[in-house]
Residue frames as qw, qx, qy, qz and C-alpha x, y, z in Angstrom:
[[0.583, 0.013, 0.523, 0.621, 37.13, 43.72, -15.67],
 [0.260, 0.741, 0.474, 0.400, 34.77, 46.02, -17.55],
 [0.238, -0.963, -0.087, 0.093, 35.38, 48.89, -15.12],
 [0.588, -0.498, 0.358, 0.527, 39.14, 48.40, -15.38],
 [0.507, 0.309, 0.544, 0.593, 38.90, 48.54, -19.17],
 [0.069, 0.907, 0.345, 0.232, 36.87, 51.77, -19.02],
 [0.422, -0.850, 0.111, 0.294, 39.45, 53.32, -16.69],
 [0.610, -0.198, 0.480, 0.598, 42.24, 52.26, -19.05],
 [0.368, 0.600, 0.514, 0.490, 40.43, 53.73, -22.05],
 [0.130, -0.973, -0.186, -0.037, 39.84, 57.00, -20.18],
 [0.540, -0.661, 0.272, 0.443, 43.51, 57.15, -19.21],
 [0.559, 0.121, 0.540, 0.618, 44.53, 56.54, -22.81],
 [0.194, 0.827, 0.427, 0.309, 42.17, 59.32, -23.89],
 [0.298, -0.934, 0.033, 0.193, 43.85, 61.73, -21.51],
 [0.610, -0.350, 0.446, 0.554, 47.19, 60.64, -22.85],
 [0.458, 0.479, 0.535, 0.524, 46.07, 61.32, -26.41],
 [0.017, -0.966, -0.244, -0.086, 44.86, 64.79, -25.37],
 [0.437, -0.793, 0.232, 0.355, 48.23, 65.66, -23.87],
 [0.586, -0.103, 0.572, 0.565, 50.04, 64.34, -26.90],
 [0.332, 0.592, 0.570, 0.463, 47.85, 66.46, -29.20],
 [0.174, -0.780, -0.257, 0.544, 48.31, 69.89, -27.63],
 [0.161, -0.400, 0.397, 0.810, 50.27, 71.29, -30.58],
 [0.094, 0.335, 0.806, 0.480, 47.66, 69.95, -32.99],
 [0.096, -0.799, -0.586, 0.097, 44.92, 71.83, -31.13],
 [0.242, -0.673, 0.018, 0.699, 47.11, 74.92, -30.88],
 [0.174, -0.081, 0.607, 0.771, 47.59, 74.90, -34.65],
 [0.008, -0.565, -0.771, -0.292, 43.85, 74.52, -35.18],
 [0.188, -0.821, -0.403, 0.358, 43.09, 77.41, -32.81],
 [0.244, -0.512, 0.241, 0.787, 45.73, 79.68, -34.39],
 [0.110, 0.140, 0.717, 0.674, 44.44, 78.91, -37.86],
 [0.066, -0.684, -0.725, -0.037, 40.90, 79.52, -36.64],
 [0.162, -0.800, -0.208, 0.539, 41.62, 83.01, -35.27],
 [0.212, -0.299, 0.473, 0.801, 43.49, 83.83, -38.48],
 [0.043, 0.337, 0.789, 0.511, 40.58, 82.79, -40.67],
 [0.154, -0.743, -0.648, 0.065, 37.95, 84.44, -38.46],
 [0.301, -0.372, -0.123, 0.869, 39.69, 87.81, -38.16],
 [0.023, -0.144, -0.405, -0.903, 37.98, 89.49, -41.17],
 [0.380, -0.532, -0.662, -0.366, 34.57, 88.56, -39.73],
 [0.428, -0.480, -0.530, 0.552, 35.30, 90.27, -36.40],
 [0.100, -0.153, 0.042, 0.982, 35.02, 93.75, -37.94],
 [0.268, -0.228, -0.472, -0.808, 31.68, 95.53, -38.36],
 [0.671, -0.507, -0.410, -0.354, 29.77, 94.08, -35.41],
 [0.256, -0.649, 0.513, -0.500, 30.33, 94.61, -31.69],
 [0.912, -0.208, 0.251, -0.250, 29.15, 91.06, -30.93],
 [0.914, 0.330, -0.101, 0.214, 31.61, 89.49, -33.37],
 [0.254, 0.749, -0.392, 0.471, 34.32, 91.89, -32.21],
 [0.455, -0.575, 0.516, -0.443, 34.06, 90.93, -28.53],
 [0.979, -0.017, 0.163, -0.120, 33.62, 87.27, -29.39],
 [0.754, 0.521, -0.246, 0.314, 36.83, 87.39, -31.36],
 [0.051, -0.732, 0.472, -0.489, 38.59, 89.19, -28.49],
 [0.762, -0.392, 0.397, -0.328, 37.55, 86.43, -26.10],
 [0.975, 0.213, 0.038, 0.048, 38.63, 83.70, -28.49],
 [0.544, 0.651, -0.354, 0.394, 42.05, 85.26, -29.07],
 [0.330, -0.662, 0.500, -0.451, 42.63, 85.64, -25.32],
 [0.914, -0.179, 0.305, -0.198, 41.81, 81.97, -24.88],
 [0.873, 0.435, -0.117, 0.188, 44.21, 80.98, -27.66],
 [0.210, 0.737, -0.466, 0.443, 47.06, 82.98, -26.12],
 [0.564, -0.505, 0.517, -0.400, 46.49, 81.34, -22.74],
 [0.978, 0.080, 0.175, -0.086, 46.24, 77.91, -24.38],
 [0.628, 0.652, -0.342, 0.253, 49.59, 78.62, -26.06],
 [0.137, -0.648, 0.606, -0.440, 51.23, 79.05, -22.66],
 [0.813, -0.210, 0.427, -0.334, 49.52, 75.87, -21.45],
 [0.929, 0.363, -0.049, -0.045, 50.56, 73.84, -24.48],
 [0.395, 0.705, -0.524, 0.270, 54.25, 74.61, -23.98],
 [0.886, -0.397, -0.232, 0.054, 54.21, 72.91, -20.55],
 [0.335, 0.689, -0.377, 0.520, 56.96, 75.18, -19.25],
 [0.576, -0.240, -0.578, 0.526, 58.85, 74.91, -16.00],
 [0.230, -0.804, -0.461, 0.297, 57.98, 77.45, -13.33],
 [0.286, -0.531, 0.113, 0.790, 60.54, 80.15, -14.18],
 [0.079, 0.035, 0.616, 0.783, 59.72, 80.16, -17.90],
 [0.087, -0.621, -0.767, -0.136, 56.02, 79.94, -17.10],
 [0.191, -0.750, -0.296, 0.560, 56.20, 83.21, -15.17],
 [0.154, -0.349, 0.388, 0.839, 57.99, 84.87, -18.11],
 [0.019, 0.281, 0.798, 0.534, 55.39, 83.54, -20.54],
 [0.127, -0.730, -0.662, 0.111, 52.49, 84.79, -18.42],
 [0.190, -0.664, -0.064, 0.720, 54.06, 88.24, -18.01],
 [0.076, -0.214, 0.550, 0.804, 54.58, 88.51, -21.78],
 [0.027, 0.416, 0.858, 0.300, 51.12, 87.14, -22.56],
 [0.022, -0.699, -0.503, 0.507, 49.37, 90.02, -20.76],
 [0.107, 0.603, -0.185, -0.769, 50.42, 92.74, -23.25],
 [0.017, -0.033, 0.849, 0.526, 49.93, 90.23, -26.07],
 [0.051, 0.560, 0.823, -0.080, 46.30, 89.85, -25.04],
 [0.044, 0.758, 0.225, -0.611, 45.86, 93.63, -24.87],
 [0.044, -0.422, 0.520, 0.741, 47.61, 94.12, -28.22],
 [0.047, -0.134, -0.878, -0.456, 45.23, 91.71, -29.93],
 [0.079, -0.644, -0.753, 0.108, 42.14, 93.13, -28.24],
 [0.080, -0.805, -0.239, 0.537, 42.26, 96.80, -27.24],
 [0.064, 0.659, -0.394, -0.637, 44.44, 97.75, -30.20],
 [0.683, 0.212, 0.695, 0.074, 42.83, 95.24, -32.52],
 [0.553, 0.782, 0.288, 0.029, 42.25, 97.60, -35.43],
 [0.469, 0.742, -0.140, 0.458, 45.15, 100.08, -35.39],
 [0.594, -0.288, -0.311, 0.683, 48.04, 101.37, -33.35],
 [0.047, 0.852, 0.317, 0.414, 46.83, 104.84, -32.41],
 [0.349, -0.909, 0.140, -0.178, 49.03, 105.96, -29.51],
 [0.210, 0.641, -0.697, 0.243, 52.56, 105.64, -28.07],
 [0.567, -0.276, 0.670, -0.392, 51.18, 103.27, -25.44],
 [0.907, 0.311, 0.142, -0.245, 49.92, 101.10, -28.29],
 [0.560, 0.660, -0.492, 0.092, 53.43, 101.01, -29.74],
 [0.157, -0.511, 0.760, -0.369, 54.92, 99.93, -26.42],
 [0.762, -0.020, 0.510, -0.399, 52.23, 97.30, -26.04],
 [0.848, 0.492, -0.118, -0.159, 52.86, 96.03, -29.57],
 [0.301, 0.644, -0.674, 0.200, 56.57, 95.72, -28.81],
 [0.434, -0.311, 0.738, -0.412, 55.71, 93.65, -25.74],
 [0.867, 0.239, 0.280, -0.336, 53.36, 91.46, -27.78],
 [0.662, 0.626, -0.410, -0.023, 56.12, 91.00, -30.35],
 [0.050, -0.544, 0.781, -0.303, 58.41, 89.87, -27.52],
 [0.724, -0.049, 0.564, -0.395, 55.79, 87.25, -26.60],
 [0.859, 0.472, -0.040, -0.194, 55.71, 85.94, -30.18],
 [0.408, 0.660, -0.613, 0.147, 59.51, 85.74, -30.29],
 [0.363, -0.404, 0.744, -0.390, 59.58, 83.95, -26.92],
 [0.848, 0.138, 0.385, -0.337, 57.04, 81.37, -28.10],
 [0.756, 0.593, -0.265, -0.081, 58.91, 80.80, -31.38],
 [0.154, 0.628, -0.724, 0.241, 62.23, 80.24, -29.55],
 [0.534, -0.233, 0.709, -0.397, 60.71, 77.82, -27.03],
 [0.872, 0.320, 0.222, -0.296, 58.82, 75.91, -29.70],
 [0.598, 0.668, -0.442, -0.027, 61.86, 75.76, -31.97],
 [0.029, -0.517, 0.809, -0.280, 64.02, 74.29, -29.21],
 [0.668, -0.044, 0.607, -0.428, 61.26, 71.89, -28.20],
 [0.854, 0.438, 0.097, -0.264, 60.53, 70.63, -31.72],
 [0.651, 0.643, -0.395, 0.081, 63.98, 70.50, -33.26],
 [0.120, -0.577, 0.739, -0.326, 65.63, 69.26, -30.07],
 [0.810, -0.056, 0.467, -0.351, 63.46, 66.16, -30.07],
 [0.171, -0.318, 0.860, 0.361, 64.90, 63.07, -31.75],
 [0.355, 0.388, 0.851, 0.009, 61.46, 61.78, -32.68],
 [0.166, 0.097, -0.332, -0.924, 59.55, 63.18, -35.66],
 [0.113, 0.422, 0.892, -0.115, 55.92, 62.50, -34.80],
 [0.056, 0.716, 0.550, 0.425, 52.70, 64.31, -35.60],
 [0.350, -0.868, -0.241, 0.256, 53.14, 66.65, -32.64],
 [0.479, -0.375, 0.272, 0.745, 56.52, 67.75, -33.96],
 [0.245, 0.359, 0.581, 0.688, 54.95, 68.56, -37.33],
 [0.158, -0.839, -0.476, -0.212, 52.07, 70.53, -35.78],
 [0.479, -0.721, -0.075, 0.495, 54.53, 72.32, -33.50],
 [0.415, -0.106, 0.396, 0.812, 56.55, 73.38, -36.53],
 [0.062, 0.601, 0.582, 0.544, 53.38, 74.63, -38.22],
 [0.338, -0.863, -0.343, 0.151, 52.62, 76.67, -35.08],
 [0.479, -0.453, 0.158, 0.736, 56.08, 78.24, -35.35],
 [0.280, 0.278, 0.548, 0.738, 55.28, 79.17, -38.95],
 [0.136, -0.792, -0.514, -0.301, 52.07, 80.92, -37.89],
 [0.464, -0.779, -0.175, 0.385, 53.71, 82.72, -34.97],
 [0.453, -0.175, 0.297, 0.822, 56.41, 84.06, -37.28],
 [0.095, 0.518, 0.557, 0.643, 53.69, 85.43, -39.55],
 [0.331, -0.853, -0.401, -0.043, 51.90, 87.06, -36.61],
 [0.560, -0.547, -0.015, 0.622, 55.19, 88.48, -35.36],
 [0.325, 0.049, 0.381, 0.864, 55.96, 90.18, -38.67],
 [0.081, -0.740, -0.563, -0.358, 52.40, 91.49, -38.70],
 [0.420, -0.837, -0.212, 0.280, 53.24, 93.47, -35.56],
 [0.523, -0.297, 0.246, 0.760, 56.56, 94.57, -37.04],
 [0.220, 0.391, 0.519, 0.727, 54.93, 95.98, -40.18],
 [0.230, -0.846, -0.449, -0.171, 52.33, 97.80, -38.08],
 [0.520, -0.682, -0.058, 0.510, 55.05, 99.33, -35.94],
 [0.418, -0.029, 0.381, 0.824, 56.88, 100.54, -39.03],
 [0.033, 0.630, 0.560, 0.537, 53.63, 102.02, -40.33],
 [0.366, -0.835, -0.353, 0.210, 53.16, 103.91, -37.07],
 [0.418, -0.596, 0.158, 0.667, 56.49, 105.70, -37.52],
 [0.022, -0.242, 0.550, 0.799, 56.23, 105.90, -41.32],
 [0.584, 0.374, 0.473, -0.543, 52.53, 106.05, -42.31],
 [0.706, 0.620, -0.113, -0.324, 53.38, 105.77, -46.02],
 [0.315, -0.502, 0.789, 0.162, 55.98, 103.03, -45.71],
 [0.405, 0.217, 0.867, 0.191, 53.64, 100.90, -47.83],
 [0.285, 0.189, -0.310, -0.887, 51.95, 101.98, -51.04],
 [0.426, 0.319, 0.809, -0.251, 48.37, 100.72, -51.23],
 [0.062, 0.131, 0.655, 0.741, 47.06, 100.60, -54.76],
 [0.371, 0.190, 0.296, -0.859, 43.82, 102.66, -54.79],
 [0.545, 0.103, -0.587, -0.590, 42.39, 100.33, -57.42],
 [0.659, -0.177, -0.729, -0.044, 42.07, 97.53, -54.83],
 [0.388, -0.298, -0.603, 0.631, 42.20, 99.44, -51.52],
 [0.116, -0.836, -0.416, -0.338, 39.75, 101.98, -50.12],
 [0.452, -0.880, 0.041, 0.137, 42.33, 103.45, -47.71],
 [0.485, 0.780, -0.326, 0.227, 45.91, 104.67, -47.93],
 [0.150, -0.627, 0.674, -0.361, 47.48, 103.57, -44.63],
 [0.507, 0.073, -0.859, -0.009, 48.21, 99.95, -43.76],
 [0.650, -0.446, 0.213, -0.577, 45.83, 98.50, -41.15],
 [0.513, -0.364, 0.760, -0.167, 46.02, 95.22, -39.22],
 [0.844, 0.308, 0.419, -0.133, 44.19, 93.11, -41.80],
 [0.567, 0.787, -0.242, -0.003, 46.43, 94.50, -44.53],
 [0.103, -0.706, 0.687, -0.136, 49.46, 93.68, -42.40],
 [0.722, -0.104, 0.665, -0.157, 48.31, 90.09, -41.84],
 [0.799, 0.565, 0.188, -0.086, 47.67, 89.70, -45.56],
 [0.384, 0.832, -0.395, 0.071, 51.03, 91.15, -46.49],
 [0.364, -0.599, 0.696, -0.153, 52.95, 89.20, -43.83],
 [0.752, 0.006, 0.656, -0.069, 51.66, 85.76, -44.77],
 [0.719, 0.688, 0.077, -0.052, 51.77, 86.58, -48.47],
 [0.178, 0.831, -0.522, 0.065, 55.44, 87.49, -48.10],
 [0.479, -0.456, 0.736, -0.142, 56.35, 84.49, -45.97],
 [0.784, 0.210, 0.582, -0.051, 54.76, 82.03, -48.40],
 [0.265, -0.270, 0.555, 0.741, 56.39, 83.84, -51.37],
 [0.299, 0.601, 0.722, 0.168, 52.94, 84.34, -52.93],
 [0.147, 0.164, 0.116, 0.969, 53.09, 88.12, -52.59],
 [0.071, 0.609, 0.618, -0.491, 50.34, 90.54, -51.58],
 [0.256, 0.470, 0.509, 0.674, 48.67, 92.11, -54.59],
 [0.137, -0.856, -0.324, -0.378, 47.87, 95.78, -54.09],
 [0.521, -0.843, 0.095, 0.094, 50.44, 96.36, -51.33],
 [0.733, 0.486, -0.179, 0.442, 53.99, 97.44, -52.16],
 [0.609, -0.578, -0.135, 0.526, 56.81, 98.27, -49.72],
 [0.336, 0.883, 0.119, 0.306, 57.75, 101.90, -50.40],
 [0.231, -0.894, 0.366, -0.115, 60.58, 102.47, -47.91],
 [0.431, 0.508, -0.735, 0.127, 63.99, 100.87, -47.53],
 [0.310, -0.277, 0.764, -0.494, 63.05, 99.50, -44.09],
 [0.793, 0.164, 0.345, -0.474, 59.93, 97.73, -45.28],
 [0.743, 0.517, -0.391, -0.166, 61.73, 96.33, -48.30],
 [0.183, 0.473, -0.815, 0.279, 64.47, 94.94, -46.07],
 [0.501, -0.104, 0.674, -0.533, 61.93, 93.44, -43.67],
 [0.839, 0.337, 0.008, -0.427, 60.09, 91.90, -46.62],
 [0.575, 0.514, -0.636, 0.011, 63.30, 90.24, -47.80],
 [0.091, -0.358, 0.822, -0.433, 64.05, 88.94, -44.30],
 [0.683, 0.049, 0.491, -0.539, 60.59, 87.45, -43.82],
 [0.818, 0.434, -0.219, -0.308, 60.62, 85.86, -47.25],
 [0.399, 0.494, -0.755, 0.163, 64.02, 84.27, -46.55],
 [0.316, -0.236, 0.758, -0.519, 62.87, 83.04, -43.14],
 [0.804, 0.184, 0.224, -0.520, 59.79, 81.44, -44.67],
 [0.776, 0.465, -0.407, -0.128, 61.77, 79.59, -47.33],
 [0.240, 0.479, -0.777, 0.331, 64.61, 78.58, -44.99],
 [0.518, -0.207, 0.608, -0.565, 62.24, 77.36, -42.30],
 [0.901, 0.230, 0.052, -0.363, 60.47, 75.01, -44.68],
 [0.644, 0.519, -0.556, 0.081, 63.84, 73.72, -45.93],
 [0.032, -0.422, 0.770, -0.478, 65.07, 73.12, -42.38],
 [0.709, -0.064, 0.419, -0.563, 61.80, 71.46, -41.40],
 [0.899, 0.328, -0.178, -0.228, 61.87, 69.06, -44.35],
 [0.468, 0.517, -0.669, 0.257, 65.54, 68.24, -43.71],
 [0.284, -0.353, 0.691, -0.563, 64.85, 67.66, -40.01],
 [0.838, 0.050, 0.259, -0.478, 61.92, 65.33, -40.70],
 [0.824, 0.427, -0.365, -0.075, 63.86, 63.36, -43.29],
 [0.267, 0.494, -0.736, 0.379, 66.83, 62.90, -40.95],
 [0.492, -0.250, 0.588, -0.592, 64.55, 61.88, -38.08],
 [0.907, 0.171, 0.122, -0.364, 62.68, 59.31, -40.11],
 [0.723, 0.521, -0.451, 0.048, 65.89, 58.10, -41.73],
 [0.015, 0.545, -0.725, 0.420, 67.55, 57.52, -38.37],
 [0.841, -0.204, 0.237, -0.441, 65.10, 54.76, -37.40],
 [0.294, -0.394, 0.863, 0.117, 66.83, 51.40, -37.01],
 [0.564, 0.191, -0.614, -0.517, 66.14, 48.80, -39.65],
 [0.878, -0.237, 0.193, -0.369, 64.17, 45.71, -38.63],
 [0.423, -0.447, 0.779, 0.124, 66.24, 42.55, -38.11],
 [0.504, 0.334, -0.640, -0.473, 66.70, 40.26, -41.07],
 [0.864, -0.177, 0.276, -0.383, 64.65, 37.09, -40.44],
 [0.893, 0.358, -0.273, 0.018, 67.06, 35.06, -42.60],
 [0.306, 0.569, -0.621, 0.443, 70.00, 35.58, -40.23]]
């Protein structure tokens, strides 16, 4: 009996792990976002961060639990995404870097579409659905980070960096991350101003997507929780 109970507990633990993949994915994505500033300035931290980001990208593909055809597409797109976040970690410095960034952006869009269909196509609103939606939010921010860097490659002065708070004049990856998430959360990015019509339009689009996504998420959760059947009346 004791052995059977231990086996049952172990099986339940595996079940909990599988049910918590989006929670761990959100934790890992948030971790690489927070740790990015500390990856600069030391080769050890730099390569450690590279390894961690590669692992997170591969875990993203694993967490989606895709069928074989979509799994192949995800793996093909993940290869340039890994390179984009490692070899070209600091700046886009060549045409090959631009092509690789476009491929990495395609990976982010693919993940967002799959996650969106998976989360909002589910009738249940559990903790995994919430963490999956938070992962979508982070992937959208990372996607616009690549977009702003691509614009900067073609228009180096598409953003005006206030010299009072910036020691450089051209947007780098950390600036792009800061500006992207500041725009999406409607908090703004002090010291960085869009100076071209393209960047201003992209800023508006990202800001609208951030606000609309939160509105859709809240509406979806409320409808899912509100659709639960009421318990039977014991008096009848």
